[in-house]
C-alpha positions in Angstrom: 103.6 21.7 29.2 100.6 21.1 30.4 99.1 21.5 26.4 101.5 18.8 25.5 100.8 16.9 28.0 97.3 17.4 27.4 97.6 16.7 23.8 99.3 13.7 24.2 96.7 12.2 26.4 93.8 12.6 24.1 95.3 13.8 20.8 94.5 10.6 19.2 90.8 10.7 21.8 90.1 14.2 19.6 90.8 13.4 16.5 88.5 10.0 16.9 85.8 12.1 17.8 86.2 14.2 14.4 86.8 11.5 12.0 83.3 10.2 13.8 81.4 13.9 13.7 83.2 14.2 9.7 81.6 10.3 9.0 77.8 11.3 10.5 78.3 14.3 8.8 78.9 12.6 5.2 76.2 9.7 5.8 73.8 12.3 6.7 74.5 14.2 3.7 74.3 11.2 1.4 71.7 10.1 2.6 69.5 13.5 2.2 70.3 12.8 -1.3 69.3 9.6 -1.9 66.3 10.1 0.5 65.8 13.6 -2.4 66.3 11.4 -5.7 64.0 8.4 -3.9 61.3 11.0 -3.6 61.6 13.2 -6.9 61.8 9.0 -8.3 58.3 8.5 -6.5 56.8 11.9 -8.0 57.8 11.1 -11.2 56.3 7.1 -11.2 53.5 9.4 -9.7 52.8 12.1 -12.4 53.6 8.3 -15.1 50.1 6.4 -13.5 47.7 9.9 -13.8 48.9 10.2 -17.2 48.9 6.5 -17.7 44.7 6.6 -15.5 44.4 10.1 -17.7 44.9 8.3 -20.7 43.0 5.7 -20.1 39.6 7.8 -18.9 40.2 9.9 -22.6 40.0 5.9 -24.2 36.8 4.3 -21.8 35.5 8.0 -22.8 36.2 7.4 -26.9 34.8 3.7 -26.3 31.4 4.9 -25.0 31.1 7.4 -28.1 31.9 4.8 -30.0 29.3 2.5 -28.3 26.0 5.4 -28.6 27.2 5.4 -32.1 26.8 1.9 -32.7 23.6 2.3 -31.0 22.1 5.2 -32.9 22.5 2.9 -35.9 20.9 -0.1 -34.5 17.8 1.9 -33.8 18.0 3.7 -37.4 19.0 -0.5 -38.8 15.7 -1.2 -36.4 13.2 1.4 -38.3 13.7 1.1 -41.1 13.4 -1.9 -40.6 9.6 -1.3 -39.1 9.3 0.6 -41.7 10.0 -2.4 -44.3 8.1 -4.8 -42.6 5.5 -2.2 -42.5 5.5 -1.9 -45.9 5.3 -5.5 -46.9 2.0 -6.4 -44.6 0.4 -3.4 -46.3 1.2 -4.7 -49.4 0.3 -8.6 -48.9 -3.4 -6.8 -48.2 
């Protein structure tokens, strides 16, 4: 009879405690899943940023090479113009 009285007296409390423990564990697991998804999303976003930065760096390198090429062409043109000017000056004399 003591067990029956204990169950009648504390049964609801024990059930509520069990349900509360289950709810806390369920919420904790759900929170962990969300945190893992957030961490994965963050990692993917960082990888995309790094890829974009690498692509931009490559574009800047290509642009720099283009500017160097244009500068070399301009120098060749200036040299050619200088030679032509010298030839014109010598022909005038």
